C-alpha positions in Angstrom: -0.4 -5.7 -66.8 -1.2 -2.6 -64.8 -3.5 0.4 -64.0 -2.6 4.0 -64.4 -3.8 6.6 -61.9 -3.8 10.4 -61.9 -2.0 11.6 -58.8 -0.2 14.6 -57.3 3.3 14.6 -56.0 2.8 16.3 -52.6 6.4 17.3 -52.2 7.0 18.9 -55.6 3.3 19.7 -56.0 3.0 18.5 -59.6 0.5 16.3 -61.3 1.9 12.9 -62.3 0.7 9.6 -63.6 1.3 6.5 -61.5 1.4 3.1 -63.1 0.8 0.2 -60.7 1.3 -3.4 -61.6 -1.8 -5.5 -61.1 -1.7 -7.9 -58.1 -2.7 -10.8 -60.4 0.7 -10.5 -62.3 2.9 -9.0 -59.5 4.2 -12.5 -58.5 5.1 -13.4 -62.1 8.9 -12.9 -62.4 8.6 -12.3 -66.1 6.1 -9.4 -65.6 8.2 -8.0 -62.8 11.3 -7.9 -65.0 9.3 -6.3 -67.8 7.9 -3.6 -65.4 11.4 -2.8 -64.1 12.7 -2.8 -67.7 10.1 -0.2 -68.6 11.3 2.1 -65.8 14.9 1.8 -66.6 14.3 2.2 -70.4 12.3 5.4 -70.0 14.7 6.8 -67.4 17.5 6.7 -69.9 15.8 9.0 -72.4 15.5 12.7 -72.0 13.4 14.0 -75.0 10.2 16.0 -75.2 8.6 13.3 -77.4 9.2 10.5 -74.8 7.2 10.4 -71.5 9.5 11.3 -68.6 10.0 8.9 -65.7 10.1 10.4 -62.2 10.4 7.4 -59.8 10.1 3.6 -59.6 9.8 1.3 -56.6 8.0 -1.4 -54.7 5.9 -0.8 -51.6 4.0 -3.5 -49.7 4.4 -5.9 -52.6 3.2 -3.4 -55.2 5.4 -2.3 -58.1 4.8 1.3 -59.1 6.1 3.6 -61.8 5.7 7.4 -61.5 5.9 9.3 -64.8 5.0 12.5 -66.5 1.3 13.2 -66.7 0.3 14.0 -70.3 -2.8 16.2 -70.5 -4.5 15.1 -73.7 -5.6 11.9 -75.4 -4.1 8.9 -77.2 -3.9 8.9 -80.9 -6.2 5.8 -80.8 -8.9 7.9 -79.1 -8.5 10.6 -81.7 -8.9 8.2 -84.5 -11.9 6.6 -82.9 -13.6 10.0 -82.6 -12.5 11.6 -85.9 -12.0 8.7 -88.2 -9.0 9.7 -90.3 -6.6 12.6 -90.1 -5.6 15.0 -93.0 -2.3 14.2 -94.7 -0.6 17.4 -93.5 -1.4 16.8 -89.8 -0.7 13.1 -90.1 2.8 13.8 -91.4 3.4 16.4 -88.8 2.5 13.8 -86.1 4.6 11.1 -87.7 7.6 13.5 -87.9 7.4 14.1 -84.1 7.1 10.4 -83.3 10.0 9.6 -85.6 12.2 12.2 -84.0 11.3 10.8 -80.5 12.0 7.2 -81.8 15.4 8.3 -83.0 16.2 9.4 -79.4 15.1 6.0 -78.2 17.2 4.2 -80.8 20.2 6.3 -80.0 20.1 4.8 -76.5 20.2 1.3 -78.1 16.6 0.7 -77.3 13.8 -0.7 -79.5 10.3 0.1 -78.4 8.7 -2.9 -80.2 5.1 -1.8 -79.6 4.5 1.5 -81.5 0.8 1.9 -82.1 -1.8 4.7 -81.7 -2.7 3.6 -78.2 0.9 4.2 -77.1 1.1 7.7 -78.7 -0.3 10.5 -76.5 -1.2 13.8 -78.1 -1.1 16.8 -75.8 -3.6 19.6 -76.1 -1.1 21.7 -77.9 -0.7 19.0 -80.6 2.7 17.6 -79.6 3.1 13.9 -79.3 4.6 11.7 -76.5 5.7 8.1 -76.9 4.8 6.0 -73.8 4.4 2.4 -72.6 7.9 0.9 -72.8 6.7 -2.3 -71.1 8.2 -4.6 -73.8 11.1 -2.3 -74.9 14.4 -4.1 -75.2 18.0 -3.0 -75.4 19.7 -4.3 -78.5 22.4 -6.1 -76.4 20.0 -7.5 -73.8 18.5 -11.0 -73.7 14.9 -11.8 -74.2 12.5 -11.2 -71.3 10.1 -14.0 -72.4 10.4 -17.6 -73.3 11.9 -18.6 -76.6 9.4 -18.5 -79.5 7.0 -16.0 -77.8 6.1 -12.9 -79.7 5.6 -9.6 -77.8 3.7 -6.8 -79.4 0.3 -6.0 -80.8 -0.5 -8.2 -83.9 -1.9 -5.3 -86.0 1.4 -3.4 -85.7 4.0 -6.1 -85.7 6.8 -5.9 -88.3 7.3 -8.8 -90.7 10.5 -9.8 -89.0 8.7 -9.9 -85.6 6.1 -12.2 -87.1 8.9 -14.5 -88.4 10.3 -14.7 -84.8 13.4 -12.7 -85.6 14.8 -10.1 -83.2 13.1 -6.6 -83.5 15.4 -3.8 -84.5 15.1 0.0 -84.9 13.7 -0.5 -88.4 10.9 -2.7 -86.9 9.8 0.5 -85.1 9.9 2.3 -88.4 7.6 -0.3 -90.0 5.2 0.0 -87.0 5.1 3.8 -87.3 4.4 3.4 -91.0 1.3 1.3 -90.1 0.3 4.1 -87.7 0.6 6.6 -90.6 -1.5 4.3 -92.8 -4.3 4.1 -90.2 -4.3 7.9 -89.7 -4.5 8.5 -93.5 -7.0 5.8 -94.3 -9.1 5.9 -91.2 -9.0 2.1 -90.9 -6.4 -0.5 -89.8 -4.0 -1.7 -92.5 -4.6 -5.5 -91.9 -7.8 -7.3 -90.9 -8.5 -10.9 -90.3 -10.4 -13.6 -88.4 -7.7 -14.0 -85.8 -4.6 -12.2 -84.5 -2.5 -14.8 -86.2 -4.1 -14.2 -89.6 -3.7 -10.5 -89.1 0.0 -11.0 -88.3 0.8 -13.3 -91.2 -0.7 -11.0 -93.8 2.3 -8.7 -93.7 4.5 -11.5 -94.8 2.6 -11.8 -98.1 2.7 -8.1 -99.1 1.8 -4.6 -98.1 -1.5 -3.4 -96.5 -4.6 -3.0 -98.6 -4.9 -0.1 -100.9 -5.9 3.2 -99.2 -9.3 4.2 -100.4 -8.7 7.9 -100.3 -6.7 10.1 -102.7 -3.3 11.2 -101.2 -0.6 13.5 -102.4 2.0 11.3 -104.2 4.9 12.3 -101.9 2.9 11.3 -98.8 1.9 8.0 -100.2 5.5 7.2 -101.4 6.9 8.1 -97.9 4.5 5.7 -96.2 4.9 2.9 -98.7 8.7 2.9 -98.2 8.3 2.6 -94.4 6.1 -0.4 -95.0 8.6 -2.4 -97.1 8.6 -6.1 -96.1 12.4 -6.3 -95.9 14.1 -3.9 -93.4 16.8 -3.0 -95.9 14.2 -1.5 -98.2 12.7 0.8 -95.6 13.9 4.3 -94.5 17.4 3.7 -93.0 16.4 5.3 -89.7 13.6 6.8 -87.8 15.2 10.2 -88.3 15.2 9.7 -92.1 11.5 8.7 -91.9 10.7 11.8 -90.0 12.6 14.0 -92.4 10.8 12.4 -95.4 7.4 12.9 -93.7 8.2 16.6 -93.3 9.4 17.0 -96.8 6.4 15.0 -98.3 4.0 17.7 -97.0 6.2 20.5 -98.3 6.4 18.7 -101.7 2.7 18.2 -101.8 1.9 21.9 -101.5 1.9 23.4 -105.0 4.2 26.4 -105.4 2.2 29.4 -106.6 3.2 30.6 -110.1 3.1 34.4 -110.5 0.7 35.6 -113.2 2.5 36.9 -116.3 2.7 40.7 -116.5 0.1 42.2 -118.9 1.5 43.0 -122.3 1.3 46.6 -123.3 1.8 48.1 -126.7 4.9 50.3 -127.0 4.2 54.0 -126.8 4.5 55.9 -130.0 6.6 59.1 -129.9 3.6 61.3 -130.3 2.0 59.8 -127.1 4.9 60.6 -124.7 3.7 64.2 -123.9 0.2 62.9 -123.1 1.6 60.3 -120.7 3.9 62.8 -119.0 1.0 65.2 -118.5 -1.2 62.4 -116.9 1.7 61.4 -114.6 2.0 65.1 -113.5 -1.7 65.2 -112.6 -1.4 62.0 -110.5 1.7 63.4 -108.6 -0.1 66.7 -107.9 -3.1 64.8 -106.6 -1.0 62.7 -104.2 0.9 65.7 -102.9 -2.4 67.5 -102.3 -3.9 64.6 -100.3 -0.8 64.3 -98.1 -0.8 68.1 -97.4 -4.5 68.0 -96.4 -3.8 65.1 -94.1 -1.0 66.9 -92.4 -2.8 70.2 -92.0 -6.3 69.0 -91.1 -6.9 68.5 -87.4 -9.5 67.5 -84.8 -9.9 71.1 -83.6 -7.2 70.7 -80.9 -4.2 70.9 -83.2 -3.6 67.1 -83.4 -3.6 65.6 -86.9 -5.9 62.6 -87.5 -4.4 59.6 -89.3 -5.8 56.5 -90.9 -4.0 53.1 -90.9 -2.0 51.2 -88.2 -2.1 51.9 -84.5 -0.6 55.3 -83.6 2.9 55.4 -82.3 3.9 56.7 -78.8 3.2 60.3 -78.5 -0.1 60.3 -80.4 -2.8 62.5 -79.0 -5.1 59.6 -78.1 -3.6 56.3 -76.8 -4.8 52.9 -78.2 -7.4 51.1 -76.3 -5.9 49.1 -73.4 -5.7 45.3 -74.1 -7.1 43.0 -71.5 -6.5 39.2 -71.6 -9.5 36.9 -71.4 -10.7 36.4 -67.8 -8.7 39.3 -66.5 -9.0 43.0 -65.8 -6.2 45.5 -65.5 -5.2 46.3 -61.9 -2.3 48.7 -61.8 0.6 47.4 -63.9 -0.7 43.8 -63.7 -3.9 41.9 -64.4 -6.3 40.4 -61.9 -8.7 37.5 -62.5 -12.4 38.4 -62.9 -13.4 35.1 -61.3 -11.3 32.8 -59.1 -8.9 30.5 -61.1 -7.8 27.3 -59.5 -5.5 24.6 -60.9 -4.1 21.1 -60.3 -0.3 20.4 -60.1 2.4 22.1 -62.1 4.5 20.0 -64.5 7.3 20.8 -66.9 8.8 18.5 -69.5 12.3 19.1 -70.6 12.0 22.8 -69.7 8.6 23.2 -71.5 5.8 24.1 -69.1 2.7 21.9 -69.3 -0.6 23.8 -68.8 -2.1 22.7 -65.5 -5.5 21.1 -65.3 -8.2 23.7 -64.4 -10.2 22.8 -61.3 -13.4 24.1 -59.9 -12.3 26.2 -56.9 -15.1 24.6 -54.8 -13.2 21.3 -55.2 -9.8 20.5 -53.7 -7.0 22.1 -55.7 -3.3 22.9 -55.3 -2.9 26.4 -56.9 -4.9 29.5 -57.2 -4.1 32.6 -59.4 -3.9 35.9 -57.6 -2.3 38.0 -60.4 -0.9 37.7 -63.9 1.6 39.5 -66.1 2.1 39.5 -69.8 4.2 36.7 -71.4 7.6 38.1 -72.4 8.6 38.0 -76.1 9.9 34.6 -77.1 8.1 32.8 -74.2 9.8 31.3 -71.1 11.6 28.2 -70.2 11.3 26.4 -66.9 14.6 26.2 -65.1 15.0 25.2 -61.5 18.3 27.1 -61.3 16.5 30.3 -62.5 12.9 30.2 -61.2 10.5 32.5 -63.0 9.4 34.0 -59.7 12.9 35.4 -59.0 13.4 37.0 -62.4 13.4 40.8 -62.7 10.0 42.3 -63.6 8.2 39.2 -62.3 9.4 39.0 -58.7 7.7 42.3 -57.7 4.4 41.6 -59.5 4.2 38.2 -57.8 5.6 39.2 -54.4 4.3 38.2 -51.0 3.0 41.7 -50.5 1.1 41.4 -53.8 -0.4 38.1 -52.8 -1.5 39.5 -49.4 -3.1 42.6 -51.1 -5.2 40.3 -53.2 -6.2 37.8 -50.4 -9.7 37.8 -48.9 -8.1 36.1 -45.8 -4.6 37.5 -45.4 -4.0 35.8 -42.1 -4.7 32.4 -43.6 -2.8 32.9 -46.9 0.2 34.7 -45.4 2.4 31.6 -45.4 1.2 30.2 -48.7 3.8 29.1 -51.3 4.1 31.3 -54.4 5.1 30.4 -57.9 4.8 31.7 -61.5 3.6 29.6 -64.4 2.6 30.2 -68.0 -1.1 29.2 -68.3 -3.4 29.6 -71.3 -6.9 30.9 -70.7 -8.9 31.0 -73.9 -6.7 32.5 -76.6 -4.4 34.3 -74.2 -1.4 32.8 -72.4 -0.2 34.8 -69.4 2.3 34.3 -66.6 0.1 33.5 -63.6 1.2 34.4 -60.1 -0.2 31.4 -58.2 -0.3 30.4 -54.6 -0.6 27.1 -52.8 -1.5 26.3 -49.2 1.3 24.9 -47.0 -0.5 21.6 -46.6 -1.0 21.1 -50.3 -4.6 21.1 -51.3 -7.1 23.8 -50.4 -10.8 24.3 -51.1 -12.5 27.5 -52.1 -11.3 30.7 -53.6 -9.2 33.0 -51.4 -8.3 35.8 -53.7 -10.9 38.4 -54.0 -12.2 39.9 -57.2 -10.9 43.3 -58.3 
C-alpha cells in the first residue's frame, strides 16, 4: 500500500515519518479512501500510545501522510530477535496497548489490525499503536466490497472470520493473540494457508502454550481469547487493568519469618540482664564520644556513613555527567554532540537521533544543565529556553562563548531539550543553523 520514509520537517525542525502511497495503488479509489481514512482516524486521537498525525495531503498525484517518528522497533522485530518475552514485561506492554486502544475506542474507532508489526516500541520501553489503514468508525460504511475481509489472518477475531462487523472487542481478541505470541514465542495458529489459519479460531482457542506461566497471567490471556465477544474482557481498559493486576498477583508476597521463641527469664536472672544492658549502653556512649572528639588534626571531626551535609570540612567529589566536564555552573561536552530533529509527543520529549557531526545534522550541543527534579514537559506556550535558570545558561552569549566560529554561529537558532547520554539525562543547550542542516562541529571543546 505504501512506503514509509524518515524525513525532517524543515520549518519546525523535527524528525518525522512520511508515509507515501505507492503509485501502483494511487489510482485505486478504494485504496485512496483507505489512506485518507487512516489520516482522519489518527488525527482524532491524542494519546501517547497512539502515533500522532501531523499532516496529510496530495501533491503531484502522490498521497502522503506525515506522522510522528517513533525511534525504536516494532514488536514483531523484537520477537524475531529475542523469541519470547517474560510474563512481567509482556503484561506491561499489553497494558500500555490496551490503554491506547481504549482511547481509540472512545473515539468510536476500531483498529481491526492489531498485531506485533503495528505496535512500535520506543527505546524507553513505551509502546505506540500505528497503521490505521483499515481502521473504521463504528457508524461508517465499509471501505471495501461486500464479503471481503480486511486484516491479517493470524490476528483476526472469530467474528471477523465469520464476516461479521468488527467491534471494540475484536481488537481485544487480537491483542490477546499478541500477548499469546509474546509469552509463547510462537504464533497462536498455524496452517497450510491463510484461510486455514483464520478458520482455526472458530473451532477453539489457540494451541497450548509450551511454557509455564503464572496462573493469573494465563487466565487473563485466555479470557481475552474467548470465541464469543460477550465472554471476553468487556473493554480494552478492563483487559489492561487485568494485565497489570495479573503481574501483581503473580508476585508472591513475602511472609515475615516468625520471631524466635525465648524462654521467660527467671527472677534470679534479671540482675544479670540489667548489668549486661548497662555495659552495652556504656560502650555505645563511649564510641559516640570518641567519634565527636577525635579529629583530623585540624579540628574537624571525621564521620563514617552517608555524604556529609553542607558545612562539612571537605565537600563531596563533584559529579560530572557522562560525556561532559564542568565549565562554570554548567557542563560542556567533551566531544562534539550532534543530533537529528527534535520531536515531542503529547508533551513528552522524544530523545533525538544521534548523528555523526561530520554528517549533515540539525542540532549541536554547546552546553548542558542538570535536569530539574520531576523532569520537564514540553510546552510551546512555556518554552524551556525561556524558563528561569535555563535562559541564562543557554543564552546567545553562552552560545557565542562556546563557538569556534562566532561570526558564523551568531544567528543560529537556540533551543533546550532533554537528551540522555549513557546513563545520564541532561537539558542540552542546542543550536541549529538558519538554513537547517549543517556539517561539522562548531562548538569547541573545553
